[in-house]
N, C-alpha and C positions, 0 to 999 in steps of 0.2 A: 159458416163454416165450424166444422166440433175439431178442438185440438187435444189429439192423446198425450197424456201423463208421459214424460220418459220414463226408461227401464228404471226398477230400483235402486243397480246398481250404480248405473249414471248421475243418477241425482246427489249423492254424496260425494264425488270426484272431487269438486269446484273445495267443497270444502278441508276435506280433505289435504289438499294441494296448501289450502289456507295453513292449516293448522302445524302440517310440516311446515312449512315457510316463517310460521310464529315462533316453532320449537327451533328450530335454526336460531335465529335472532334472538332470541331467548339466549339461549348457549356462547353467543357470539360477545353478547354485551357483559355475561356474567366472567366469562375468560380475558376481557378487558378489563374490566375493575379487580378483578382477583391479581392482574400485575398491574396495576395501581396502589393497591392495598400493598405493598411493601414499604421499608420506612424508608430507603434510602440504596442512594447506588452502594455496593460493595467496594470493597477496595482492593485498589487491582494487585498482583499477586508480590512478593516481592522478584524483584532480577526483572522485569517487566519493563516494555521499550519505554513507561514512563518516568521512571526513574533513569534512563541516560539523555546524555545530550548527542546533537549532531555535532564531528567535529568541524566536518567537511565535503566534498566533493573529490572520489579519485578516480584520474581516467585508468583503467587496466585493460593488458591483451596478456589473453592466457597463451602459454607454449603450445605447439601439438601436441595433440588432434584438436580441433580447431574444435569449440562451444560454442554453439546454436542458438541452446533454449537459456531462460534466465533462471528455470531450474538448476540445469547443469551449473551455471555461473554461481547460483545462491549454495548447493552443495558444498562447491569444494571453495565454496570462502567460507563455509561452515566451517571448516576442518581445523580452521587455520587458528590456535588456543590463542588467550592472553587474554588482558582486561578491552580490549577492542574489538569490537562488532563489527560485520560489513554489509550492506541492504545493497540488494544490485536495486540499482534505477532503471536504466533502463537500457540497450546496446545502442551503440554510436558508430558510425563506420568505419571500415577495413577493421572490424575483427574487434573493437574496442569495445568495453563494458563504459556506464560511470556505474559508479560504486559510492554507497555515502556511509563514511567508519561514524561509528555512536561506541558513546562508553559513559560510562557511571562514575570512572575516578575520573577528579574534578581537575588533577592534573595533569590531565594525558592532552597530547596537541598533536595537528594534522601530520607534523612532519612527523611522530613518533608513528604513527597509520599509515603512511605511505612508506616509511625504512618497514616496518613489518613484515608489508608485501613483496617489499623488494629482496627480503631474504627467499619466501615462498617458493618452495621449489616449482613449483605449476604454474607460475607468473611469470611472464617475458618482459614485460615494465609497468609504471606504475607512479604515475605522474601524481600531482594535486590539481585539480580544476579550478584556478584561479584565475583572473581579470586577468590580460596582459594591457601594459599602458605603456604607450610610446616613451622611449629612454630623451625624444630630443621634441621641440615646441613645433609646430606645425609653422609652415613661412605663410611669411606674409606676402601680398603682389597684388598686383592692379584683378585675378583672377580669383584672388582667395582672400580677401580682403579679414581682420581680424576682427573676432564674434565678441 
């Protein structure tokens, strides 16, 4: 049985594919080594969020028209001027949004952030999201023993 040699164009295709793959791999390695060649991390820009501290969470409800998207809530909160910034965390039930108050000023409190929100015309209510504890101790009985 006689074997026929493949046409000249087909003989070099696997070699071309291997060369293309090797070139792509070399380019990827060069790109990765260029990223690692930087001397170190650059400093964050002034006023970045890393300079801020979280004051706490606030439950916010907007006046009509309803705010349905977090981008819209963020735009409304971004318009509030002052040392405190507000970041939308997530929507809650009943049209209420959970918002985090952040500030770089060391003397700023959560109560100041809540008061600022309450004076904003577009906000219906603003209440701090705090852990609620009962005012009295749980009764003890046969069904509810002391723990």
